[in-house]
N, C-alpha and C positions, 0 to 999 in steps of 0.2 A: 339559554344560559351557556356560556362558553366554559368548557371543561379543559383546564390546563393539563398537558401531558405530564406524566411522572418525570422526576428528575433523578436519574441514576448518579451515583458517585463516580467520578472519573478522575483517576490518578494518571499522570503522565511521567514518563522517564525520557529525558532528552539524551540522545547519543551524539555527542559533540563532533565526533570525527566525520559523521555523515549527515549531521543536521536533521536527524530523524527522531520522531516521537513514537514511543511504544505506549499503548494505553491498557490500563487495567480498569475494567468497568465492573462496578459492584451494584447489584440490585437492592442492597439493603436487607436481603433475606438470606445471605450466605452463598449466593450464586455469583459467578464472575465470568467475564470474557477477557481474553487477551487479544489485542489487535496490533498487527504489524510489529512483531518482536524482532530484535536485531541480534545477529550473531557477530561478535567482534572479529575483526579481520585486519591483519597487517599485510598490505600488498607487497612491500619490499621483501619480507621474509616468507610470505605465503603461509602464514600461521593463523589458525582460528582459535578462539577461546570463548567462554560463555559467561563472562562477568556480568554483562548487561542483562542477559536473560535470567541469571541467577538472582539479580536484584528483584526482578518481578516475582520469581519463585519465593523469595524471602517474604515479600508482602503477602502473597497468597497464603503461606503457611502461618505467618504471624496473626493474620486475621481469620484463619480457619475457613477460607473460602473454597468452594467447590467450583473449579473451572469447567464450564459446560461446553465452551467452544474456543478454539484458537482460530482467528480470522485473519485472512490476508486481503487487503483492499485490491491488490493486483500483484503481478510478478515484478518486483522492484528491480530497477536497473542501477540503483545507486547505493544499495547496501545488501548484505547477505541476510537472509531470513533465519531466525532461530525457531521457526515454527516446528520443524521436524524434531529438534532437540526437546522442546517443551512438550510436544505430543508424546515422545518416548518417556519423559519423566512423569508427566501427569496422567497419561492415558486419555486425555481429552481429544476429541476429533478435530481435525484440521480441515478448514473449508476455504474455497476460493471460487471466483466466478468461472462459469463454464468456458468462457473465452480463453482460459488457460490452455485449452487443447490447441487452438490456433497458434498461440504463443509458442507452445512446445514444438509444434510442427515446423514453424519458421526457424527456430534456433537449433532444432535437431539437424536441419539441413546445414545451417551456418557452421556448426561445430562438428559436423560429420560424425554424429554419435552412433550411427549404425543400428544394428538389430538389438543391441543391448539396452537401448532406451526406447520404451514404448510411449508414444505421444498420444495418450488417450485420457490423461488426467488421473490415472490410477494411483499416482503418488500422493493424492489427497484423499481424505475420507469422504468428502462431499463436494460436488460441483454445484454451484448456486446459479439459479436463474432469476431474472427480474420477477419481482412479486413474491418470491419465496418468503416464508416466515419461519424463523428458527426458535426453538424452545429456549427461553432464558428466564427462569423464575416466573414471576407474574408480569414481567415487562415484555418479553419476546423481542426478537430482532426482525425488523422489516428490511428486506433486501431490495435495493434499487440498482439497476444496471446503469453505470455512468462511464461508458467507454469513450474513446477519443485519444486519450493519452496512450492507452493500450487497449487491446481487444477485451481484456478481462476485468476492466475497471468496475468496481462495485462500491456503493455507499451503504453503510449499515446504520439504520435508524433505530435508536433505543430510547424510548421516551422522548424527551426534548433534545436529545443529543444525536448528531449525525457525524459519522466517521467517514471522511470524504476522500481519503487517499491523496493522490496528486492532482486532483481536478483543479482545486483552488489553493492558492497560497494566501499569505496575509495580504490585505487589500493593497498595500504599497508595493508588493512584489508581483501580484498578478495571477497568472494561471500556469498550468502545466504546459510543457512542450508537447508537440503532436507529430514529431518527425521520426519517431521510432518505427520499425517495421510494424505495420498494422495500425499505426496512428492516423488520425484524421482531424484536422482543425474543425471541420464542419460537424463531425460527430461529437467532438468535444464541446462545441458551442451548444448543441442540443442538450448535452448532459448538464452543462452549466445552467442553462435555462430551467432545467428540471430542479436543480438545487436551489436556484434563486426563487423558485416558485413555492418553496416550503414556507411555513409561517415565519414571519420576520424575526421572532424571538428564538428560533431554533439555534441551538449552540452547534457550531461547526468546529470539529476537531481536525486539525491539519496533520498531514503525514510529515511535513517538513517546515522548517522556518529558517530564514537566512538573514538574521538581523545584522545591521551595520553599527548601530549606536544605541541598542537597547538589549534587554535580556530576551531570550527566546520565548515566544508566546504560542502555546499550543492551541488556543481557542479564539475564535472570532464568532460572528453571527451572520445570519442571512441579511439582516438590516444593514450591517456594516459593509458587507460585500456589495449589496445593491447600490449603496451610496458611493463607496470609495474605491472599489477594485479598479486598478488602473487599466486593465485590459477589457473587462466586461461589465463594469459598473455603469451607472447613468444610462441604462438601456441601450448599450452599444449594439448596433445591428450585426447580423450574421456576417455580412460582407466586410464591415469594418474590422470585426474580430478576426476573420480568416486572413485578411491581408496583413494585419498586425502580427498575428501568430506565425504565419508562414515566413514573413520577412525576418522576424526575430529568430525563428528556429534555424534559419540558414546561417546564422552567425554563431550559434552555440557550439561549444566543444563537446566531444564525447564524454559522458560521465566517467569519472576516474575508475570506478569499480564495475563498469558495465559488463565486461567479459567474464570475470569471475562470478559476479552476482547472478547473472542469468543462468550460468551452468549449475549453480546451487539452487536457485529459486524455482526453476522449472521442475526440480526434483523434490519440491516440498521442503526445502531447507536442509536436505541431506547432501553429503559429499558424494561425488561419483564413486562407483564401486572400486575398491582397492585392488591392486594387482597382486601377483603371487607373493610379493614381498611385503604386502600390507600397506602399500603407498597409494593414495588417491592422487589423480592427476587432473589438471585443468588444461584446456586447449586454448591456443591463441591463434586465430586465423589471420594471417598476415595480409595486409592491404585489402581488407574486406569491410572495414568499418571506418566511417568518417571521411575526412578530406585531408590531403597532404597539407602540412603547415606552411 
């Protein structure tokens, strides 16, 4: 007899400026997870605020939930994380894949962060490895390493739900880019095969959606991705995928918020240390990222 996995309640909050979903996962017994929270940021004025994260907090408080973990699927390059803010408010531990250490080391060098920044993952409460299992009520969280887009890519399985970060997008959009430092189209293909090997009915929750003529959709399924993903569906071979992915990546622009986002996100969502005047500063390495227009 087949036993169906439990179905947690999943609420999504869409951040329109960065096309990002934040998830509040409820086990039905008063326990919760927050996955990929967003810190609001205006690039022109270099100002941050917490309205989006505060909406998640409001739901937590209204429903009387106890947040057991704040989880990052990876160090995002397209939005700032509110993980540090929520950890400070809620006291819940913040976790990310152990590959964050490699990400930190690369970007410590790029931004010339010096001895003030220690690139060993200490900015997070727990570094996760493939196969780890986290306490979450009666459901638990199974951790799958899914690198390729970044070194630290992780998928979190909770009952019949998988939170997959930037590995897959909606079927008509395809898959994540693999040209960031530490990225690899071949590693990404292996990670995608791992996700597509999950039960067909598994709910896949996306980190981003980029709709053109429909409302943003946070959820897809393994079955839908196997059948219709334009990059890796219909049993696309590794060589087909790698050629497509690398050719496409060569044409993509640098993400709008990459430089500020990475400086915040490798710190667990906290700003750089303030100077003697109480001002935090971001660095912009000139002529080091992307190609000339």
